[in-house]
Residue, then its C-alpha position, 0 to 999 in steps of 0.5 A: m558453577s557446580v559440576t552438576a549444573t555444568r553437566w546439565l548445561t552440556v547435556g542441554l546444549l548437546i540435545g539442542g544441537i542434535s535436534l537442530l541437525l535432525c529437524e527438517p526445514a520448513l520449506a514454503t511451496g510458494a509465495q501465497g499472499m494474504p487474501w486481501e492483496t488481490p483486490m487491493q492490487k485491482i484498486t491500486r491499478s484502478l487509481t493509477g491507470p490512464v482512465a483515473m488520470a483522465i477522470s482526475l484531469l477532467g475533475v480538476l478542469v471542471a472544479g477550477v472552471s466552476l470556482i473561477f466562473g461560478g459566480e455566487m455559490g453557496d458555502f456547501t456547493r463551494r466546499i463540494v467543488m473544492l472536495v472534488f478538486v482535492i480528490s482529483m489532485v490526489v488521484s492525478a498526483s498518484a497516477l503521475l508519480s506511478a508513471l514517473f517512478n515506475t512504482s507498483g504500489l499506491v503512492l499518496 
């Protein structure tokens, strides 16, 4: 490396070091979340609360009884009952896991 390049490197490092020492730190005044976090937290609480657990258990019960004692159902009706059954299972599993492991987020 030439002498000129070494001088420029030294000057650059010196200026960079001085600018780092003189700059003011960017201090955050508070932890502001994204604008969609509050509505998402409300939805999470709704999907994992006691009301959701009761509704999902009722849905599992009704869907199970209708599949067992439903008799002759059409294909469309059978698929709707199975869809209600699966959604109820997902919501109840989410509420159960939130209660067991004390998580604050939605667990699906």
